[in-house]
KOLMI-426345 format. One record per atom (N, C-alpha, C): residue number from 1; atom name; y, z, x. Coordinates in steps of 0.1 Angstrom, whole numbers, plus 5000, padded with zeros to 4 digits. Each point is the difference from the previous one (the first is absolute). Layout:
BEGIN
(NUM; "CA"; (Y; Z; X));
...
# end
This chain:
BEGIN
(1; "N"; (7675; 4404; 6438));
(1; "CA"; (4992; 5011; 4995));
(1; "C"; (5009; 5012; 4995));
(2; "N"; (5011; 5003; 5008));
(2; "CA"; (5009; 5010; 4996));
(2; "C"; (5007; 4997; 4987));
(3; "N"; (5004; 4987; 4999));
(3; "CA"; (5007; 4996; 4987));
(3; "C"; (4990; 5001; 4988));
(4; "N"; (4988; 4996; 5003));
(4; "CA"; (4990; 5001; 4989));
(4; "C"; (4998; 5014; 4995));
(5; "N"; (4999; 5010; 5010));
(5; "CA"; (4999; 5014; 4996));
(5; "C"; (5012; 5005; 4993));
(6; "N"; (5012; 4995; 5004));
(6; "CA"; (5012; 5004; 4993));
(6; "C"; (5000; 4995; 4986));
(7; "N"; (4996; 4987; 4998));
(7; "CA"; (5000; 4994; 4987));
(7; "C"; (4990; 5007; 4991));
(8; "N"; (4988; 5004; 5006));
(8; "CA"; (4990; 5007; 4992));
(8; "C"; (5006; 5014; 4996));
(9; "N"; (5007; 5006; 5009));
(9; "CA"; (5005; 5014; 4997));
(9; "C"; (5011; 4999; 4989));
(10; "N"; (5008; 4989; 5001));
(10; "CA"; (5011; 4998; 4989));
(10; "C"; (4993; 4998; 4987));
(11; "N"; (4990; 4991; 5000));
(11; "CA"; (4993; 4997; 4988));
(11; "C"; (4993; 5012; 4994));
(12; "N"; (4994; 5008; 5008));
(12; "CA"; (4994; 5013; 4996));
(12; "C"; (5010; 5009; 4994));
(13; "N"; (5012; 5001; 5006));
(13; "CA"; (5010; 5009; 4996));
(13; "C"; (5005; 4995; 4986));
(14; "N"; (5002; 4987; 4998));
(14; "CA"; (5005; 4994; 4988));
(14; "C"; (4990; 5003; 4988));
(15; "N"; (4987; 4999; 5004));
(15; "CA"; (4990; 5003; 4990));
(15; "C"; (5001; 5015; 4995));
(16; "N"; (5002; 5009; 5010));
(16; "CA"; (5001; 5014; 4996));
(16; "C"; (5013; 5002; 4991));
(17; "N"; (5011; 4993; 5004));
(17; "CA"; (5012; 5001; 4991));
(17; "C"; (4997; 4995; 4986));
(18; "N"; (4993; 4989; 4999));
(18; "CA"; (4997; 4994; 4987));
(18; "C"; (4991; 5010; 4992));
(19; "N"; (4990; 5006; 5007));
(19; "CA"; (4991; 5009; 4993));
(19; "C"; (5008; 5012; 4995));
(20; "N"; (5009; 5005; 5009));
(20; "CA"; (5008; 5012; 4996));
(20; "C"; (5009; 4997; 4988));
(21; "N"; (5006; 4988; 5000));
(21; "CA"; (5009; 4995; 4990));
(21; "C"; (4992; 4999; 4987));
(22; "N"; (4988; 4994; 5001));
(22; "CA"; (4992; 4998; 4988));
(22; "C"; (4995; 5013; 4994));
(23; "N"; (4997; 5010; 5009));
(23; "CA"; (4996; 5013; 4995));
(23; "C"; (5012; 5007; 4993));
(24; "N"; (5012; 4998; 5006));
(24; "CA"; (5012; 5006; 4994));
(24; "C"; (5002; 4994; 4986));
(25; "N"; (4999; 4987; 4999));
(25; "CA"; (5002; 4993; 4987));
(25; "C"; (4990; 5004; 4990));
(26; "N"; (4987; 5001; 5005));
(26; "CA"; (4990; 5005; 4990));
(26; "C"; (5002; 5014; 4995));
(27; "N"; (5004; 5009; 5010));
(27; "CA"; (5003; 5013; 4996));
(27; "C"; (5012; 5001; 4990));
(28; "N"; (5010; 4992; 5002));
(28; "CA"; (5012; 5000; 4991));
(28; "C"; (4996; 4995; 4987));
(29; "N"; (4992; 4989; 4999));
(29; "CA"; (4995; 4994; 4988));
(29; "C"; (4991; 5010; 4992));
(30; "N"; (4991; 5007; 5008));
(30; "CA"; (4991; 5009; 4994));
(30; "C"; (5007; 5012; 4993));
(31; "N"; (5011; 5004; 5006));
(31; "CA"; (5007; 5012; 4995));
(31; "C"; (5012; 4997; 4992));
(32; "N"; (5001; 4987; 4995));
(32; "CA"; (5011; 4996; 4992));
(32; "C"; (5000; 5008; 4987));
(33; "N"; (5012; 5005; 4997));
(33; "CA"; (5002; 5008; 4987));
(33; "C"; (4993; 5013; 5001));
(34; "N"; (4996; 5005; 5012));
(34; "CA"; (4995; 5013; 5001));
(34; "C"; (5010; 5009; 5008));
(35; "N"; (5000; 5013; 4997));
(35; "CA"; (5009; 5009; 5007));
(35; "C"; (4993; 5005; 5013));
(36; "N"; (5008; 5001; 5011));
(36; "CA"; (4994; 5005; 5012));
(36; "C"; (5002; 5015; 5000));
(37; "N"; (4989; 5008; 5002));
(37; "CA"; (5000; 5014; 5000));
(37; "C"; (4996; 5005; 5014));
(38; "N"; (5009; 5005; 5008));
(38; "CA"; (4998; 5005; 5013));
(38; "C"; (4995; 5015; 5000));
(39; "N"; (4989; 5003; 5006));
(39; "CA"; (4995; 5013; 5000));
(39; "C"; (5003; 5007; 5013));
(40; "N"; (5005; 5012; 4999));
(40; "CA"; (5002; 5009; 5012));
(40; "C"; (4990; 5011; 4998));
(41; "N"; (4989; 5001; 5008));
(41; "CA"; (4990; 5010; 4999));
(41; "C"; (4999; 5009; 5012));
(42; "N"; (5001; 5013; 4997));
(42; "CA"; (5000; 5010; 5011));
(42; "C"; (4992; 5012; 4995));
(43; "N"; (4990; 5004; 5009));
(43; "CA"; (4996; 4995; 5012));
(43; "C"; (4994; 4985; 4998));
(44; "N"; (5001; 4992; 5010));
(44; "CA"; (4997; 4986; 4998));
(44; "C"; (4986; 4997; 4997));
(45; "N"; (4991; 5009; 5003));
(45; "CA"; (4985; 4998; 4998));
(45; "C"; (4996; 5005; 4986));
(46; "N"; (5010; 5003; 4991));
(46; "CA"; (4997; 5005; 4987));
(46; "C"; (4994; 4988; 4992));
(47; "N"; (4993; 5004; 4989));
(47; "CA"; (4994; 4990; 4991));
(47; "C"; (5009; 4997; 4988));
(48; "N"; (5002; 4988; 4996));
(48; "CA"; (5009; 4996; 4989));
(48; "C"; (4992; 4993; 4990));
(49; "N"; (5003; 5003; 4987));
(49; "CA"; (4994; 4992; 4989));
(49; "C"; (5011; 4995; 4991));
(50; "N"; (4997; 4989; 4994));
(50; "CA"; (5009; 4994; 4990));
(50; "C"; (4992; 4999; 4987));
(51; "N"; (5004; 5008; 4990));
(51; "CA"; (4993; 5001; 4987));
(51; "C"; (4985; 5003; 5003));
(52; "N"; (4997; 5008; 5009));
(52; "CA"; (4987; 5005; 5003));
(52; "C"; (4992; 4991; 5010));
(53; "N"; (5006; 4989; 5004));
(53; "CA"; (4993; 4990; 5009));
(53; "C"; (5006; 5002; 5014));
(54; "N"; (4991; 5000; 5010));
(54; "CA"; (5005; 5001; 5014));
(54; "C"; (5010; 4990; 5004));
(55; "N"; (5009; 5003; 5009));
(55; "CA"; (5010; 4991; 5005));
(55; "C"; (5000; 5000; 5015));
(56; "N"; (5001; 4988; 5006));
(56; "CA"; (5001; 4999; 5014));
(56; "C"; (5013; 4993; 5004));
(57; "N"; (5006; 5004; 5011));
(57; "CA"; (5012; 4994; 5004));
(57; "C"; (5012; 5008; 4994));
(58; "N"; (5012; 4996; 5004));
(58; "CA"; (5012; 5007; 4996));
(58; "C"; (5009; 4992; 4991));
(59; "N"; (4994; 4989; 4994));
(59; "CA"; (5008; 4991; 4991));
(59; "C"; (4992; 4996; 4988));
(60; "N"; (5006; 5001; 4988));
(60; "CA"; (4994; 4996; 4988));
(60; "C"; (5009; 4989; 4993));
(61; "N"; (4994; 4991; 4993));
(61; "CA"; (5008; 4991; 4992));
(61; "C"; (4995; 5001; 4986));
(62; "N"; (5009; 5005; 4991));
(62; "CA"; (4996; 5004; 4986));
(62; "C"; (5008; 4993; 4990));
(63; "N"; (4993; 4998; 4989));
(63; "CA"; (5007; 4995; 4988));
(63; "C"; (5007; 5011; 4993));
(64; "N"; (5010; 4997; 4992));
(64; "CA"; (5008; 5010; 4992));
(64; "C"; (4990; 5009; 4992));
(65; "N"; (5003; 5013; 5000));
(65; "CA"; (4991; 5009; 4992));
(65; "C"; (5000; 5014; 5006));
(66; "N"; (4992; 5008; 4995));
(66; "CA"; (4998; 5014; 5004));
(66; "C"; (4988; 5002; 5009));
(67; "N"; (5002; 5007; 5011));
(67; "CA"; (4989; 5002; 5009));
(67; "C"; (4999; 5014; 5005));
(68; "N"; (4988; 5004; 5004));
(68; "CA"; (4998; 5014; 5005));
(68; "C"; (4995; 4999; 5015));
(69; "N"; (5008; 5005; 5009));
(69; "CA"; (4996; 5000; 5014));
(69; "C"; (4996; 5015; 5004));
(70; "N"; (4989; 5001; 5007));
(70; "CA"; (4996; 5014; 5004));
(70; "C"; (4997; 4999; 5015));
(71; "N"; (5003; 5011; 5007));
(71; "CA"; (4997; 5001; 5014));
(71; "C"; (4993; 5014; 5002));
(72; "N"; (4989; 4999; 5009));
(72; "CA"; (4992; 5012; 5003));
(72; "C"; (4996; 4999; 5014));
(73; "N"; (4996; 5012; 5005));
(73; "CA"; (4995; 5001; 5014));
(73; "C"; (4992; 5012; 5001));
(74; "N"; (4991; 5000; 5009));
(74; "CA"; (4991; 5012; 5003));
(74; "C"; (5009; 5012; 5003));
(75; "N"; (4998; 5011; 4993));
(75; "CA"; (5007; 5013; 5001));
(75; "C"; (5014; 5000; 4993));
(76; "N"; (5004; 4988; 4995));
(76; "CA"; (5013; 5000; 4993));
(76; "C"; (4997; 4998; 4985));
(77; "N"; (5009; 5004; 4991));
(77; "CA"; (4999; 4998; 4986));
(77; "C"; (5005; 4986; 4996));
(78; "N"; (4994; 4995; 4989));
(78; "CA"; (5004; 4986; 4996));
(78; "C"; (5014; 5000; 4993));
(79; "N"; (5007; 4990; 5003));
(79; "CA"; (5014; 4999; 4995));
(79; "C"; (5000; 4986; 4992));
(80; "N"; (5004; 5000; 4988));
(80; "CA"; (5000; 4988; 4991));
(80; "C"; (5014; 4997; 4996));
(81; "N"; (5004; 4987; 5001));
(81; "CA"; (5013; 4995; 4995));
(81; "C"; (4998; 4989; 4990));
(82; "N"; (5007; 5001; 4989));
(82; "CA"; (5000; 4989; 4990));
(82; "C"; (5013; 4992; 5003));
(83; "N"; (4998; 4987; 5001));
(83; "CA"; (5011; 4991; 5003));
(83; "C"; (5001; 4989; 4989));
(84; "N"; (5012; 4996; 4999));
(84; "CA"; (5003; 4989; 4990));
(84; "C"; (5005; 4988; 5008));
(85; "N"; (4993; 4988; 4999));
(85; "CA"; (5004; 4988; 5007));
(85; "C"; (5008; 4992; 4990));
(86; "N"; (5012; 4996; 5003));
(86; "CA"; (5008; 4992; 4991));
(86; "C"; (5004; 4987; 5007));
(87; "N"; (4995; 4989; 4994));
(87; "CA"; (5003; 4987; 5005));
(87; "C"; (4994; 4998; 5014));
(88; "N"; (5009; 4995; 5009));
(88; "CA"; (4996; 4998; 5014));
(88; "C"; (5007; 5009; 5009));
(89; "N"; (5006; 5011; 4995));
(89; "CA"; (5008; 5009; 5008));
(89; "C"; (4991; 5008; 5009));
(90; "N"; (5003; 4999; 5014));
(90; "CA"; (4991; 5007; 5009));
(90; "C"; (5002; 5015; 5000));
(91; "N"; (4990; 5007; 5004));
(91; "CA"; (5001; 5015; 5000));
(91; "C"; (4994; 5005; 5013));
(92; "N"; (5004; 5012; 5004));
(92; "CA"; (4993; 5007; 5011));
(92; "C"; (4995; 5013; 4994));
(93; "N"; (4987; 5003; 5001));
(93; "CA"; (4994; 5012; 4994));
(93; "C"; (4995; 5009; 5012));
(94; "N"; (5004; 5012; 5000));
(94; "CA"; (4996; 5010; 5010));
(94; "C"; (4988; 5007; 4995));
(95; "N"; (4989; 5000; 5007));
(95; "CA"; (4988; 5007; 4996));
(95; "C"; (4996; 5010; 5010));
(96; "N"; (5001; 5012; 4996));
(96; "CA"; (4997; 5011; 5009));
(96; "C"; (4991; 5010; 4993));
(97; "N"; (4988; 5002; 5005));
(97; "CA"; (4991; 5010; 4994));
(97; "C"; (5006; 5014; 5001));
(98; "N"; (4995; 5009; 4992));
(98; "CA"; (5006; 5014; 4999));
(98; "C"; (4993; 5009; 5011));
(99; "N"; (5008; 5006; 5009));
(99; "CA"; (4995; 5009; 5010));
(99; "C"; (4998; 5013; 4994));
(100; "N"; (4989; 5003; 4993));
(100; "CA"; (4998; 5012; 4992));
(100; "C"; (4989; 5008; 5005));
(101; "N"; (4995; 4998; 5013));
(101; "CA"; (4990; 5008; 5006));
(101; "C"; (5003; 5004; 5014));
(102; "N"; (4994; 5010; 5005));
(102; "CA"; (5003; 5004; 5014));
(102; "C"; (4996; 4989; 5010));
(103; "N"; (4990; 4992; 4997));
(103; "CA"; (4996; 4989; 5009));
(103; "C"; (5010; 4989; 5000));
(104; "N"; (5006; 4998; 4988));
(104; "CA"; (5011; 4990; 4999));
(104; "C"; (5012; 5004; 5008));
(105; "N"; (5004; 5013; 4999));
(105; "CA"; (5011; 5005; 5007));
(105; "C"; (4998; 5000; 5015));
(106; "N"; (4987; 5002; 5004));
(106; "CA"; (4997; 5000; 5014));
(106; "C"; (5001; 4986; 5006));
(107; "N"; (4995; 4990; 4991));
(107; "CA"; (5002; 4986; 5004));
(107; "C"; (5014; 4997; 5003));
(108; "N"; (5009; 5004; 4992));
(108; "CA"; (5014; 4997; 5002));
(108; "C"; (5006; 5007; 5012));
(109; "N"; (4995; 5012; 5003));
(109; "CA"; (5004; 5007; 5012));
(109; "C"; (4996; 4992; 5012));
(110; "N"; (4988; 4994; 5000));
(110; "CA"; (4994; 4993; 5011));
(110; "C"; (5006; 4986; 5001));
(111; "N"; (5006; 4995; 4989));
(111; "CA"; (5006; 4987; 5000));
(111; "C"; (5015; 5000; 4996));
(112; "N"; (5008; 5006; 5009));
(112; "CA"; (5015; 5002; 4996));
(112; "C"; (5007; 4987; 4997));
(113; "N"; (4995; 4989; 5006));
(113; "CA"; (5007; 4987; 4997));
(113; "C"; (4997; 4996; 4985));
(114; "N"; (4988; 5002; 4995));
(114; "CA"; (4997; 4997; 4986));
(114; "C"; (5008; 5010; 4991));
(115; "N"; (5001; 5012; 5004));
(115; "CA"; (5007; 5010; 4992));
(115; "C"; (5015; 4996; 4999));
(116; "N"; (5006; 4996; 5011));
(116; "CA"; (5014; 4995; 5000));
(116; "C"; (5002; 4988; 4991));
(117; "N"; (4991; 4991; 5001));
(117; "CA"; (5001; 4988; 4991));
(117; "C"; (4999; 5004; 4985));
(118; "N"; (4990; 5010; 4997));
(118; "CA"; (4999; 5004; 4987));
(118; "C"; (5013; 5007; 4995));
(119; "N"; (5006; 5008; 5008));
(119; "CA"; (5013; 5006; 4996));
(119; "C"; (5010; 4989; 4998));
(120; "N"; (5001; 4990; 5008));
(120; "CA"; (5010; 4990; 4999));
(120; "C"; (4998; 4992; 4987));
(121; "N"; (4987; 4995; 4999));
(121; "CA"; (4997; 4992; 4988));
(121; "C"; (5000; 5008; 4987));
(122; "N"; (4997; 5013; 5001));
(122; "CA"; (5001; 5008; 4988));
(122; "C"; (5014; 5000; 4995));
(123; "N"; (5010; 5001; 5009));
(123; "CA"; (5014; 5000; 4996));
(123; "C"; (5003; 4987; 4994));
(124; "N"; (4996; 4989; 5006));
(124; "CA"; (5003; 4987; 4995));
(124; "C"; (4993; 4998; 4986));
(125; "N"; (4988; 5005; 4999));
(125; "CA"; (4993; 4998; 4987));
(125; "C"; (5007; 5008; 4989));
(126; "N"; (5005; 5012; 5003));
(126; "CA"; (5007; 5008; 4990));
(126; "C"; (5013; 4993; 4996));
(127; "N"; (5007; 4995; 5010));
(127; "CA"; (5013; 4992; 4997));
(127; "C"; (4997; 4988; 4992));
(128; "N"; (4989; 4993; 5003));
(128; "CA"; (4996; 4987; 4993));
(128; "C"; (4997; 5004; 4986));
(129; "N"; (4993; 5010; 4997));
(129; "CA"; (4996; 5004; 4987));
(129; "C"; (5012; 5004; 4991));
(130; "N"; (5009; 5008; 5007));
(130; "CA"; (5012; 5004; 4993));
(130; "C"; (5009; 4988; 4996));
(131; "N"; (5001; 4991; 5010));
(131; "CA"; (5009; 4988; 4997));
(131; "C"; (4993; 4991; 4989));
(132; "N"; (4987; 4999; 5000));
(132; "CA"; (4993; 4992; 4990));
(132; "C"; (5002; 5007; 4986));
(133; "N"; (4999; 5013; 5000));
(133; "CA"; (5001; 5008; 4988));
(133; "C"; (5014; 4998; 4994));
(134; "N"; (5010; 5001; 5009));
(134; "CA"; (5014; 4999; 4995));
(134; "C"; (5003; 4986; 4995));
(135; "N"; (4994; 4990; 5007));
(135; "CA"; (5002; 4986; 4995));
(135; "C"; (4994; 4998; 4986));
(136; "N"; (4988; 5006; 4998));
(136; "CA"; (4994; 4999; 4987));
(136; "C"; (5006; 5009; 4989));
(137; "N"; (5004; 5012; 5004));
(137; "CA"; (5006; 5009; 4990));
(137; "C"; (5013; 5006; 5006));
(138; "N"; (5011; 4992; 5000));
(138; "CA"; (5012; 5004; 5006));
(138; "C"; (5006; 5013; 4993));
(139; "N"; (4996; 5002; 4988));
(139; "CA"; (5006; 5011; 4992));
(139; "C"; (4995; 5014; 5004));
(140; "N"; (4989; 5000; 5009));
(140; "CA"; (4995; 5013; 5004));
(140; "C"; (5010; 5007; 5009));
(141; "N"; (5010; 4993; 5005));
(141; "CA"; (5010; 5007; 5008));
(141; "C"; (5008; 5010; 4992));
(142; "N"; (5000; 4998; 4987));
(142; "CA"; (5007; 5009; 4991));
(142; "C"; (4992; 5011; 4994));
(143; "N"; (4987; 5001; 5005));
(143; "CA"; (4991; 5010; 4995));
(143; "C"; (4996; 5010; 5011));
(144; "N"; (4997; 5012; 4996));
(144; "CA"; (5000; 5006; 4987));
(144; "C"; (5015; 5002; 4995));
(145; "N"; (5001; 4998; 4986));
(145; "CA"; (5013; 5002; 4994));
(145; "C"; (4999; 5012; 4990));
(146; "N"; (5009; 5009; 5000));
(146; "CA"; (4999; 5011; 4991));
(146; "C"; (5014; 5006; 4996));
(147; "N"; (5000; 5006; 4989));
(147; "CA"; (5012; 5007; 4995));
(147; "C"; (4995; 5011; 4991));
(148; "N"; (5009; 5006; 4992));
(148; "CA"; (4996; 5011; 4991));
(148; "C"; (4991; 4995; 4988));
(149; "N"; (4999; 4987; 4998));
(149; "CA"; (4993; 4995; 4989));
(149; "C"; (4986; 4995; 5003));
(150; "N"; (4999; 4994; 5012));
(150; "CA"; (4987; 4994; 5004));
(150; "C"; (4999; 4999; 5015));
(151; "N"; (4987; 4997; 5004));
(151; "CA"; (4997; 4996; 5014));
(151; "C"; (4991; 4988; 5000));
(152; "N"; (5003; 4991; 5009));
(152; "CA"; (4991; 4988; 5001));
(152; "C"; (4994; 4999; 5014));
(153; "N"; (4987; 4999; 5001));
(153; "CA"; (4993; 4998; 5012));
(153; "C"; (4991; 4988; 4999));
(154; "N"; (4995; 4996; 5012));
(154; "CA"; (4991; 4988; 5000));
(154; "C"; (4988; 5003; 5008));
(155; "N"; (4989; 4993; 4998));
(155; "CA"; (4988; 5001; 5009));
(155; "C"; (4994; 4986; 5002));
(156; "N"; (4992; 4999; 5010));
(156; "CA"; (4994; 4987; 5003));
(156; "C"; (4985; 5001; 5001));
(157; "N"; (4993; 4990; 4995));
(157; "CA"; (4985; 5001; 5002));
(157; "C"; (4996; 4993; 5013));
(158; "N"; (4987; 4998; 5002));
(158; "CA"; (4996; 4995; 5013));
(158; "C"; (5004; 4986; 5002));
(159; "N"; (5004; 4992; 4989));
(159; "CA"; (5005; 4987; 5002));
(159; "C"; (5015; 4999; 4999));
(160; "N"; (5007; 5011; 5001));
(160; "CA"; (5014; 5001; 5000));
(160; "C"; (5006; 4996; 4986));
(161; "N"; (4992; 5002; 4990));
(161; "CA"; (5005; 4998; 4986));
(161; "C"; (5008; 5013; 4996));
(162; "N"; (5011; 4998; 4995));
(162; "CA"; (5009; 5012; 4997));
(162; "C"; (4998; 5005; 4985));
(163; "N"; (5002; 5013; 4999));
(163; "CA"; (5000; 5006; 4986));
(163; "C"; (5011; 5011; 5001));
(164; "N"; (5005; 5003; 4988));
(164; "CA"; (5011; 5010; 5000));
(164; "C"; (4995; 5012; 4992));
(165; "N"; (5006; 5012; 5004));
(165; "CA"; (4998; 5012; 4992));
(165; "C"; (5014; 5005; 4997));
(166; "N"; (5002; 5004; 4987));
(166; "CA"; (5013; 5004; 4995));
(166; "C"; (4998; 5014; 4994));
(167; "N"; (5007; 5010; 5006));
(167; "CA"; (5000; 5014; 4994));
(167; "C"; (5012; 5002; 4992));
(168; "N"; (4999; 5004; 4988));
(168; "CA"; (5011; 5002; 4991));
(168; "C"; (5003; 5015; 4998));
(169; "N"; (5012; 5004; 5002));
(169; "CA"; (5004; 5014; 5000));
(169; "C"; (5005; 5005; 4987));
(170; "N"; (4994; 4996; 4989));
(170; "CA"; (5004; 5006; 4987));
(170; "C"; (4996; 5014; 4999));
(171; "N"; (5008; 5008; 4993));
(171; "CA"; (4998; 5014; 4999));
(171; "C"; (4997; 5005; 4986));
(172; "N"; (4990; 5008; 4998));
(172; "CA"; (4998; 5006; 4987));
(172; "C"; (4997; 5015; 5002));
(173; "N"; (5007; 5008; 4993));
(173; "CA"; (4999; 5015; 5001));
(173; "C"; (4993; 5006; 4988));
(174; "N"; (4999; 4992; 4989));
(174; "CA"; (4995; 5005; 4988));
(174; "C"; (4994; 4989; 4992));
(175; "N"; (4988; 5002; 4993));
(175; "CA"; (4994; 4990; 4992));
(175; "C"; (5010; 4993; 4990));
(176; "N"; (5010; 5008; 4996));
(176; "CA"; (5009; 4994; 4990));
(176; "C"; (5009; 4989; 5006));
(177; "N"; (5000; 4999; 5014));
(177; "CA"; (5008; 4990; 5007));
(177; "C"; (4992; 4987; 5003));
(178; "N"; (4989; 4999; 4993));
(178; "CA"; (4991; 4988; 5004));
(178; "C"; (5007; 4987; 4997));
(179; "N"; (5007; 4999; 4989));
(179; "CA"; (5007; 4987; 4997));
(179; "C"; (5010; 4997; 5011));
(180; "N"; (5008; 5010; 5004));
(180; "CA"; (5010; 4998; 5010));
(180; "C"; (4993; 4997; 5014));
(181; "N"; (4989; 5006; 5002));
(181; "CA"; (4993; 4998; 5013));
(181; "C"; (4995; 4986; 5000));
(182; "N"; (4994; 4995; 4989));
(182; "CA"; (4995; 4986; 5000));
(182; "C"; (5011; 4990; 5002));
(183; "N"; (5012; 5003; 4994));
(183; "CA"; (5011; 4991; 5001));
(183; "C"; (5005; 5000; 5014));
(184; "N"; (5000; 5011; 5007));
(184; "CA"; (5003; 5000; 5015));
(184; "C"; (4991; 4992; 5008));
(185; "N"; (4987; 5001; 4997));
(185; "CA"; (4990; 4992; 5007));
(185; "C"; (5002; 4985; 4999));
(186; "N"; (5003; 4996; 4988));
(186; "CA"; (5003; 4986; 4997));
(186; "C"; (5012; 4995; 5007));
(187; "N"; (5010; 5008; 5000));
(187; "CA"; (5013; 4997; 5006));
(187; "C"; (4999; 4999; 5016));
(188; "N"; (4993; 5010; 5005));
(188; "CA"; (4998; 5001; 5015));
(188; "C"; (4991; 4988; 5005));
(189; "N"; (4990; 4997; 4992));
(189; "CA"; (4991; 4988; 5003));
(189; "C"; (5009; 4988; 5001));
(190; "N"; (5008; 4998; 4990));
(190; "CA"; (5008; 4988; 4999));
(190; "C"; (5010; 4999; 5012));
(191; "N"; (5005; 5012; 5004));
(191; "CA"; (5009; 5000; 5012));
(191; "C"; (4993; 4996; 5012));
(192; "N"; (4988; 5006; 5002));
(192; "CA"; (4992; 4996; 5012));
(192; "C"; (4996; 4986; 5001));
(193; "N"; (4996; 4994; 4988));
(193; "CA"; (4997; 4986; 5000));
(193; "C"; (5012; 4991; 5003));
(194; "N"; (5012; 5004; 4995));
(194; "CA"; (5012; 4993; 5002));
(194; "C"; (5003; 5000; 5015));
(195; "N"; (4998; 5012; 5007));
(195; "CA"; (5003; 5000; 5014));
(195; "C"; (4991; 4990; 5007));
(196; "N"; (4987; 5000; 4997));
(196; "CA"; (4991; 4990; 5007));
(196; "C"; (5004; 4986; 4997));
(197; "N"; (5004; 4997; 4988));
(197; "CA"; (5004; 4986; 4997));
(197; "C"; (5012; 4996; 5007));
(198; "N"; (5010; 5009; 5001));
(198; "CA"; (5012; 4998; 5007));
(198; "C"; (4998; 4997; 5015));
(199; "N"; (4989; 5005; 5005));
(199; "CA"; (4997; 4998; 5014));
(199; "C"; (4989; 4989; 5002));
(200; "N"; (4999; 4991; 4990));
(200; "CA"; (4992; 4988; 5002));
(200; "C"; (4985; 5002; 4997));
(201; "N"; (4996; 5010; 4993));
(201; "CA"; (4986; 5002; 4997));
(201; "C"; (4997; 4995; 4986));
(202; "N"; (4991; 4991; 4999));
(202; "CA"; (4995; 4995; 4987));
(202; "C"; (4989; 5011; 4995));
(203; "N"; (5004; 5009; 4992));
(203; "CA"; (4992; 5011; 4996));
(203; "C"; (4988; 4996; 4992));
(204; "N"; (4999; 4988; 4995));
(204; "CA"; (4989; 4995; 4993));
(204; "C"; (4988; 4996; 5009));
(205; "N"; (5003; 4999; 5013));
(205; "CA"; (4990; 4995; 5010));
(205; "C"; (4993; 5010; 5007));
(206; "N"; (5004; 5013; 4999));
(206; "CA"; (4994; 5010; 5008));
(206; "C"; (4995; 5012; 4992));
(207; "N"; (4989; 5007; 5004));
(207; "CA"; (4996; 5012; 4993));
(207; "C"; (5010; 5011; 5002));
(208; "N"; (5003; 5007; 4989));
(208; "CA"; (5009; 5011; 5000));
(208; "C"; (4994; 5012; 4993));
(209; "N"; (4999; 5011; 5007));
(209; "CA"; (4995; 5013; 4995));
(209; "C"; (5011; 5009; 4997));
(210; "N"; (5000; 5006; 4988));
(210; "CA"; (5011; 5009; 4996));
(210; "C"; (4994; 5014; 4999));
(211; "N"; (5008; 5010; 5005));
(211; "CA"; (4997; 5014; 4999));
(211; "C"; (5012; 5008; 4994));
(212; "N"; (4999; 5006; 4988));
(212; "CA"; (4988; 4999; 4991));
(212; "C"; (5000; 4986; 4994));
(213; "N"; (4988; 4996; 4995));
(213; "CA"; (4998; 4987; 4994));
(213; "C"; (5008; 4998; 4987));
(214; "N"; (5007; 4989; 5000));
(214; "CA"; (5008; 4998; 4988));
(214; "C"; (5000; 4985; 4997));
# end
């Protein structure tokens, strides 16, 4: 009888192992060619949406493309992040609603463990975004760039698409100098564009605003 019980137990255990292996295989097959997106949500009972649709759990498997993730919670402000999924590269996304009310601040006071995690993950999130930005646009380490002829700045939209603004320091003191003034603008513009190109920027790919316009 004892041997029979042991055999049944072993058989039951093997069935569980086979089920677990089968589930793992199914999960791997199901998520083939998808990128794993790990979500870190704080406070953990916050609500998360992906492109406006509710999300449950802390892991997503997404095809390459652009996505919008939003996190919200009672008494907190909504925080939205736009992410780009490239190939099967995994990502970790930190989702923290904005503590912009007295009730939200009181919640953090009453939950110091959550506040400590938010501080820690907030720093990681900042470093992650900075590293991703530098990987995408390594030339921003050289900006802003300026001299007596021009100044080059950059800005980013919500999807981290970059654009440039170039201020040209041409001088005109009298209307009779308009020809000289225009020649300065053209020359300073060419110098600024040359600086960008020498630092790996394909100026035909990005919006550039000139002040004054030339």
